[in-house]
C-alpha distance (Angstrom), angle and dihedral (degrees) to the residues before:
residue distance angle dihedral
M1 . . .
N2 3.72 . .
R3 3.72 118.6 .
T4 3.84 124.2 -166.8
R5 3.79 111.1 -129.1
R6 3.86 114.2 -140.3
T7 3.84 118.1 -142.6
G8 3.68 121.1 -152.3
R9 3.73 126.9 7.6
G10 3.71 114.4 -167.7
S11 3.88 117.6 154.2
S12 3.69 122.2 -8.7
R13 3.76 114.2 -93.6
F14 3.79 102.0 -145.3
R15 3.71 132.3 97.5
P16 3.79 124.9 -130.4
Q17 3.75 122.6 -115.1
E18 3.87 115.7 -96.2
R19 3.81 109.3 -95.6
D20 3.75 123.4 -145.3
R21 3.92 102.0 -109.0
Q22 3.60 94.1 -166.0
G23 3.80 92.8 55.3
P24 3.82 123.2 -149.4
R25 3.75 124.6 -20.0
R26 3.75 110.5 -106.6
G27 3.81 113.1 -114.8
T28 3.75 130.4 -154.9
G29 3.80 119.5 -101.7
R30 3.83 133.4 14.7
D31 3.79 94.4 -78.7
S32 3.90 93.0 57.9
G33 3.76 92.1 46.2
R34 3.82 88.9 54.6
R35 3.76 92.5 49.5
A36 3.71 90.1 52.0
R37 3.90 94.5 49.8
G38 3.84 88.2 48.3
A39 3.84 93.9 48.8
T40 3.72 101.2 48.1
R41 3.80 96.4 50.0
P42 3.88 94.2 -157.6
Q43 3.62 92.2 -170.7
E44 3.87 94.4 61.4
F45 3.78 123.4 80.1
A46 3.81 127.4 -133.1
L47 3.78 108.0 -88.0
P48 3.82 117.2 -123.5
V49 3.75 122.3 -99.7
T50 3.81 111.9 -120.3
L51 3.90 111.2 -128.1
T52 3.71 96.7 -167.4
E53 3.82 116.6 63.0
P54 3.77 108.3 -109.3
L55 3.83 121.2 -128.7
P56 3.89 113.8 -98.9
A57 3.80 119.7 -99.6
V58 3.83 121.7 -99.3
A59 3.69 131.4 -128.2
T60 3.84 96.7 -151.3
F61 3.77 137.7 29.9
T62 3.92 89.0 -123.1
E63 3.78 91.2 69.4
L64 3.76 89.3 63.3
D65 3.76 126.5 94.6
M66 3.84 96.9 -118.4
P67 3.71 134.2 132.7
T68 3.76 117.0 -83.3
R69 3.82 91.6 -123.5
L70 3.84 90.3 53.6
L71 3.79 92.0 51.9
A72 3.91 89.5 48.6
A73 3.83 89.4 50.9
L74 3.93 91.3 53.2
G75 3.75 88.4 53.6
A76 3.83 95.0 47.4
E77 3.82 87.5 50.4
G78 3.77 90.1 52.1
V79 3.78 95.4 -115.3
T80 3.76 99.3 141.8
A81 3.90 106.2 160.8
P82 3.84 131.3 23.7
F83 3.79 120.9 -107.9
P84 3.88 113.1 -120.6
I85 3.79 93.0 -95.2
Q86 3.74 91.8 49.2
A87 3.81 92.9 46.3
A88 3.81 91.4 52.6
T89 3.81 103.1 40.4
L90 3.88 104.8 31.5
P91 3.96 96.5 74.3
N92 3.90 89.1 50.0
A93 3.86 95.5 42.5
L94 3.91 90.2 46.9
A95 3.78 89.0 53.1
G96 3.79 91.1 55.9
R97 3.76 98.7 -103.7
D98 3.87 122.9 145.6
V99 3.85 110.4 -111.0
L100 3.73 133.9 -155.0
G101 3.80 106.8 -167.7
R102 3.79 128.9 178.8
G103 3.71 122.3 -174.0
R104 3.80 136.0 146.8
T105 3.72 119.5 -93.8
G106 3.73 111.7 -79.8
S107 3.76 94.0 27.5
G108 3.85 99.0 118.0
K109 3.83 101.3 -93.0
T110 3.90 93.2 141.0
L111 3.83 92.2 64.1
A112 3.73 93.2 37.8
F113 3.77 90.8 64.9
G114 3.90 98.5 23.5
L115 3.82 97.7 57.5
P116 3.80 94.1 53.7
V117 3.74 91.4 45.9
L118 3.84 93.4 51.8
A119 3.84 93.6 41.1
R120 3.91 90.8 53.7
L121 3.73 90.4 52.1
D122 3.76 97.6 47.7
G123 3.85 108.7 132.2
Q124 3.80 94.7 10.6
R125 3.83 126.7 114.3
A126 3.73 127.3 -156.5
L127 3.67 123.8 -129.3
P128 3.85 117.6 -127.4
H129 3.79 112.0 -74.5
Q130 3.79 92.2 4.7
P131 3.82 116.6 95.2
L132 3.79 120.8 -167.3
A133 3.78 97.1 -147.3
L134 3.84 134.9 32.0
V135 3.74 131.1 -159.5
L136 3.92 113.5 -170.0
V137 3.74 117.5 -164.0
P138 3.85 131.1 169.4
T139 3.74 103.5 -123.8
R140 3.81 142.6 39.2
E141 3.80 93.9 -123.8
L142 3.84 91.0 53.2
A143 3.70 92.7 48.1
Q144 3.82 90.8 52.3
Q145 3.79 90.0 48.8
V146 3.67 93.3 50.4
T147 3.76 92.5 49.1
D148 3.92 91.6 48.9
A149 3.81 90.7 48.2
L150 3.77 95.2 52.5
A151 3.85 98.0 35.5
P152 3.77 97.5 90.9
Y153 3.82 92.1 48.5
A154 3.80 93.0 46.6
R155 3.85 89.2 50.9
A156 3.82 90.6 54.2
L157 3.74 89.6 56.4
R158 3.78 94.9 38.5
L159 3.85 91.8 -117.9
R160 3.76 121.3 150.4
L161 3.88 121.9 -131.4
A162 3.79 125.1 -159.9
T163 3.70 122.8 -169.2
V164 3.94 115.6 -150.5
V165 3.76 115.3 -168.9
G166 3.76 138.7 140.3
G167 3.78 123.0 -99.6
M168 3.82 94.2 45.4
S169 3.81 131.3 85.5
I170 3.80 109.4 -66.2
G171 3.77 86.4 -163.2
R172 3.85 92.5 63.4
Q173 3.67 92.0 45.5
A174 3.66 90.9 50.0
S175 3.75 90.7 51.4
A176 3.80 92.3 52.1
L177 3.78 90.0 53.0
R178 3.78 90.9 48.4
R179 3.81 90.8 53.9
G180 3.80 90.3 49.6
A181 3.76 134.3 -99.7
E182 3.75 126.6 -165.6
V183 3.68 95.5 -157.7
V184 3.78 126.9 37.3
V185 3.77 121.9 -165.8
A186 3.72 107.4 -164.8
T187 3.95 150.0 166.4
P188 3.84 108.6 -129.7
G189 3.83 97.8 -117.6
R190 3.72 99.6 50.9
L191 3.73 91.6 45.2
K192 3.78 88.9 52.1
D193 3.81 90.2 52.9
L194 3.82 90.9 52.7
I195 3.71 94.9 49.5
E196 3.90 90.0 49.4
R197 3.84 88.9 52.6
G198 3.84 90.1 52.1
D199 3.77 91.8 -113.4
C200 3.83 98.6 118.7
R201 3.78 135.7 29.3
L202 3.77 124.2 -170.0
D203 3.82 102.7 -162.1
R204 3.84 92.5 102.6
V205 3.77 95.0 51.3
A206 3.75 107.3 119.1
V207 3.76 100.0 175.9
T208 3.78 126.5 37.5
V209 3.84 126.2 -170.0
L210 3.74 124.3 -162.8
D211 3.94 109.2 -162.8
E212 3.83 116.7 -168.5
A213 3.77 94.0 -7.0
D214 3.74 94.5 169.4
Q215 3.86 86.8 63.8
M216 3.76 90.6 52.0
A217 3.76 86.4 52.6
D218 3.69 94.7 48.9
M219 3.89 90.8 50.4
G220 3.82 91.5 53.0
F221 3.75 97.5 -107.3
M222 3.78 97.8 124.1
P223 3.71 96.3 104.0
Q224 3.79 92.1 52.2
V225 3.79 90.1 45.5
T226 3.82 94.6 54.1
A227 3.90 92.0 44.5
L228 3.87 87.7 55.7
L229 3.70 93.5 45.5
D230 3.89 90.8 52.1
Q231 3.84 88.1 57.9
V232 3.81 97.6 56.0
D233 3.80 125.7 89.2
A234 3.79 104.4 -67.1
G235 3.77 90.6 -140.5
G236 3.68 96.6 48.2
Q237 3.82 132.0 116.5
R238 3.72 122.7 -92.4
L239 3.83 125.6 -158.1
L240 3.78 119.2 -175.1
F241 3.77 120.0 -174.8
S242 3.73 129.1 170.6
A243 3.75 143.2 151.5
T244 3.78 91.9 -123.7
L245 3.84 130.5 26.2
D246 3.85 114.7 -157.8
R247 3.81 137.2 158.1
N248 3.77 91.1 -85.2
I249 3.80 88.2 78.8
D250 3.81 99.6 33.8
L251 3.84 85.6 101.1
L252 3.84 92.1 57.5
V253 3.87 93.0 49.5
R254 3.71 94.2 48.9
R255 3.74 98.2 42.4
Y256 3.86 104.2 38.6
L257 3.80 107.3 21.1
H258 3.90 115.6 85.9
D259 3.81 114.0 -154.7
P260 3.79 90.7 -36.6
V261 3.81 125.3 -154.7
V262 3.92 101.9 -121.7
H263 3.78 120.5 -151.4
S264 3.74 130.0 167.9
V265 3.69 122.0 -173.4
D266 3.91 94.8 -172.4
P267 3.82 115.4 26.7
S268 3.77 92.6 -142.1
A269 3.82 100.5 21.3
G270 3.88 80.1 -127.6
A271 3.80 134.4 121.1
V272 3.76 118.6 11.7
A273 3.79 112.6 -144.0
T274 3.88 92.5 -128.0
M275 3.85 93.5 51.6
E276 3.95 122.2 87.6
H277 3.68 118.2 -153.4
H278 3.92 122.8 -152.6
L279 3.72 130.3 -176.7
L280 3.99 106.4 -157.9
H281 3.77 109.9 -159.5
V282 3.85 106.4 -150.5
R283 3.81 135.2 166.9
D284 3.82 122.0 -105.5
T285 3.84 89.3 -112.8
D286 3.81 95.5 50.6
K287 3.92 98.4 45.4
H288 3.76 97.1 89.9
T289 3.87 95.9 46.4
T290 3.91 89.3 45.2
A291 3.78 92.8 52.5
T292 3.86 88.2 45.2
E293 3.86 93.2 53.1
I294 3.79 93.1 47.0
A295 3.83 90.4 52.0
A296 3.76 89.7 53.1
R297 3.86 90.5 60.7
D298 3.88 121.5 119.6
G299 3.64 102.1 -95.9
R300 3.78 142.4 34.1
V301 3.66 126.5 -61.9
I302 3.83 140.7 176.5
M303 3.92 113.8 -138.4
F304 3.80 115.5 -164.8
L305 3.85 123.1 -152.5
D306 3.78 133.1 177.8
T307 3.83 100.9 -120.1
K308 3.87 140.8 35.5
H309 3.82 92.1 -124.4
A310 3.77 92.5 52.1
A311 3.76 91.7 50.2
D312 3.74 92.0 49.6
R313 3.78 91.7 49.7
L314 3.81 94.0 50.8
A315 3.81 93.8 45.3
E316 3.88 88.3 51.2
H317 3.79 91.3 49.3
L318 3.80 94.6 47.7
L319 3.83 89.8 51.1
S320 3.75 87.5 52.3
V321 3.88 95.3 55.5
G322 3.81 94.8 43.1
V323 3.85 106.9 -88.1
R324 3.84 116.8 126.8
A325 3.73 99.7 -128.3
S326 3.85 137.2 159.6
A327 3.77 134.5 -172.5
L328 3.82 125.0 -124.1
H329 3.86 118.3 -168.9
G330 3.84 142.8 126.0
G331 3.86 92.4 -86.6
K332 3.80 92.4 68.8
S333 3.84 119.5 85.1
Q334 3.76 118.0 -111.2
P335 3.80 94.5 -106.8
Q336 3.87 88.1 51.8
R337 3.92 90.3 49.5
N338 3.85 89.2 49.4
R339 3.86 93.1 50.8
T340 3.84 92.3 44.6
L341 3.84 91.3 52.6
A342 3.91 91.3 42.5
R343 3.83 87.9 55.1
F344 3.75 93.1 47.0
K345 3.74 94.5 50.7
D346 3.89 95.4 47.2
G347 3.96 92.6 45.4
Q348 3.70 101.0 -109.2
V349 3.74 87.1 117.9
T350 3.75 119.5 37.8
V351 3.73 100.5 -176.5
L352 3.83 122.9 52.8
V353 3.77 109.2 -165.6
A354 3.86 105.3 -164.0
T355 3.80 146.7 165.4
N356 3.76 119.0 -135.2
V357 3.86 87.2 -72.1
A358 3.82 85.3 91.6
A359 3.75 94.0 44.8
R360 3.82 94.3 94.5
G361 3.82 134.6 24.1
L362 3.79 97.7 32.5
H363 3.80 121.7 115.5
I364 3.77 114.8 -175.5
D365 3.76 117.6 177.4
D366 3.81 117.2 -128.3
L367 3.93 93.9 7.3
D368 3.87 103.3 156.7
L369 3.78 102.3 168.4
V370 3.93 134.8 51.0
V371 3.79 118.2 176.0
N372 3.83 126.2 -161.7
V373 3.85 100.3 -152.3
D374 3.81 84.1 174.3
P375 3.73 113.2 33.8
P376 3.90 114.5 -120.7
V377 3.60 122.0 -105.6
D378 3.89 98.0 -123.4
H379 3.66 139.9 10.2
K380 3.75 97.3 -98.2
D381 3.69 90.7 60.3
Y382 3.79 90.3 50.4
L383 3.70 92.4 52.9
H384 3.77 96.5 47.0
R385 3.89 92.7 46.0
G386 3.81 89.4 50.3
G387 3.74 90.6 45.1
R388 3.81 89.5 75.2
T389 3.70 87.8 80.5
A390 3.79 135.3 45.8
R391 3.89 90.8 39.3
A392 3.66 128.6 163.7
G393 3.87 92.1 9.4
E394 3.82 97.1 -48.2
S395 3.83 123.9 128.5
G396 3.74 127.5 -108.5
T397 3.76 145.8 159.2
V398 3.82 130.4 -126.5
V399 3.86 115.8 -158.6
T400 3.86 125.6 -173.5
L401 3.71 122.9 -167.7
V402 3.77 107.5 -138.3
L403 3.82 124.3 -166.3
P404 3.80 121.5 -152.5
H405 3.94 94.0 -99.0
Q406 3.77 91.1 47.3
R407 3.88 98.9 57.2
R408 3.71 99.7 92.4
T409 3.77 93.4 44.8
M410 3.81 91.6 53.8
D411 3.75 92.7 47.1
R412 3.78 88.0 56.7
L413 3.81 90.8 46.7
M414 3.67 93.3 50.3
A415 3.78 90.6 51.1
D416 3.82 91.3 51.5
A417 3.71 89.5 49.6
G418 3.76 92.3 51.2
I419 3.85 92.6 -124.2
T420 3.81 127.9 133.1
P421 3.74 102.5 -155.0
R422 3.87 129.2 -164.9
T423 3.68 112.8 -112.3
A424 3.82 129.9 -152.4
S425 3.80 138.4 163.5
V426 3.79 111.2 -129.0
R427 3.75 144.0 179.2
P428 3.83 131.7 -167.0
G429 3.68 111.4 -75.3
D430 3.81 96.5 20.0
D431 3.77 119.2 146.7
E432 3.90 87.4 -132.5
L433 3.71 92.2 58.3
H434 3.88 92.5 48.9
R435 3.83 88.8 48.8
I436 3.84 97.0 51.5
T437 3.83 96.9 39.1
G438 3.87 111.1 12.6
A439 3.93 88.7 -115.1
R440 3.66 118.7 175.4
T441 3.83 142.8 163.4
P442 3.88 110.8 -78.4
S443 3.81 119.0 -124.2
G444 3.84 94.1 -113.2
V445 3.76 91.2 -138.4
P446 3.79 108.0 123.6
V447 3.78 119.3 -121.9
T448 3.79 129.7 -154.1
L449 3.92 122.0 -153.0
P450 3.85 112.4 -135.8
A451 3.76 110.9 -100.3
P452 3.82 114.6 -100.9
V453 3.78 122.2 -103.2
T454 3.78 111.7 -124.0
G455 3.81 110.6 -121.6
P456 3.83 138.0 -175.8
S457 3.87 93.7 -84.6
D458 3.87 91.5 55.3
R459 3.87 92.3 47.8
A460 3.79 90.6 45.9
A461 3.79 92.8 50.3
S462 3.76 91.1 48.8
T463 3.77 92.7 48.5
D464 3.84 91.1 49.9
R465 3.78 90.7 50.5
G466 3.78 92.7 47.3
R467 3.68 105.0 52.0
K468 3.71 118.3 123.5
G469 3.83 126.5 -119.1
R470 3.68 130.0 15.6
T471 3.88 106.3 -20.5
P472 3.89 131.5 158.6
G473 3.82 86.6 -97.1
R474 3.83 96.1 54.0
D475 3.83 135.0 68.4
R476 3.89 126.3 -125.8
R477 3.83 93.3 -79.0
G478 3.78 91.4 51.8
R479 3.81 94.1 -106.9
A480 3.84 118.2 145.8
A481 3.74 109.1 -101.9
G482 3.72 117.4 -148.9
R483 3.73 118.6 -128.9
D484 3.85 134.8 -137.3
A485 3.73 128.2 -152.4
S486 3.79 94.5 -72.2
G487 3.83 93.9 43.2
R488 4.03 95.1 -100.4
A489 3.65 115.5 149.9
T490 3.84 113.5 -102.3
G491 3.74 95.7 -159.4
R492 3.75 103.6 -113.6
D493 3.73 124.0 138.5
G494 3.72 126.2 -140.4
T495 3.91 91.9 -87.0
G496 3.80 91.7 56.4
R497 3.83 92.7 -112.3
T498 3.87 114.4 138.7
T499 3.75 112.2 -110.4
G500 3.76 129.1 -151.1
R501 3.82 88.9 -94.8
T502 3.78 93.5 73.1
R503 3.80 115.3 100.6
R504 3.72 113.5 -130.2
S505 3.73 127.8 -153.5
A506 3.73 139.7 178.8
A507 3.80 92.8 -109.6
P508 3.74 112.5 37.4
R509 3.80 114.9 -138.6
N510 3.76 130.4 -153.7
T511 3.75 112.8 -110.8
P512 3.86 111.8 -142.0
């Protein structure tokens, strides 16, 4: 397949859509005010207008200019028809156009950018340390999910994938790059570390993908992302896909995307037709028992809490009353997080108690319930937490436990998310609580999860952390520096004490 290589990039050549300078008309009453807030989406930016007419959408994969082996791999994987976002963006991405795509979580964005990347690289071979394509993602879990999703198609074309994330052995990742990898899936901080070590160069990257760029902005990675984008081929292709597009990534669109094809599956990346939303008003004294009864339901559930400590405490409590639960948060090592997810997926664990580290990048088959034990702080967190259920056309329910002092805040959040939830006041043991969530009284018989078996990844991570002297995992004084999802130092020394390098804020956040 011939690809036309663009030379030069400079500033974007598109004009923004006109905005209503007067803003929304004021309605009368509280309900009309909420509708106005939900309709204007003040946090979103005006999408660019495409100057060059995009190619039309396709109905089948066979209409696309893709290698025969790639089409055969799609059939072997049971992928028979493109999802809407794939049907709309694949023809343009395969033609070398920049793409700005928005679609709700679970809408098929990974193949929408992954297939064009692999098709473009068919028959090429990367030199040591010099990948040909780059996929940037905000979290380790999303990086692993993208790698897993693309692996069968990469194998079909004999292309090599390398996953570059914090929390894992940087030596193993450097070795993979040294052997050569056509596609690198990376979190920004760890990739930056490898570049500084001389283990990776981006000057031969011809196509760059930004997946969930808004979350990278929310997590403070934007300076790292722009620094990385400045190192890739200036005439290369850019594909930006996300479930939400807000003003935090306006800079990326205007600076790095050239006359992009814009496609939005869901105008607000909001409510899914097959998803139910419930606000359950509970008393302060009933919240813990209510969450426990929901966790004891027959079936799997993800329960979101604000902090690592709260997640650990709830998981320990649930185990003590007979519910097979495990915590997932940024305080766990990557091998621990991988084992926890594997146990949840295969049913050994029925309740995943998590912080926002699990809000994106997790695909769990047949997960029909998500519970916000602690309500999220903004509508984007709500949408992404809820997006773990009702994926790929399946149905699901999102439940939020709301204390009396949280009701007004949650009403505003729902309006911003464009969602009209069902509301009920419940107490432990109520029939309504059982009807909505399947809640029941736990057995009370403590359960113990089997001890994990230490594998090569655990030993490699331990060795990487334990090396002496100044290594990429240590600060200038030789102290072991913790790492967040992207591989950035968190500023903790070998004793676990917080050093002066740790950034403090009024509202602590969990780092994935």
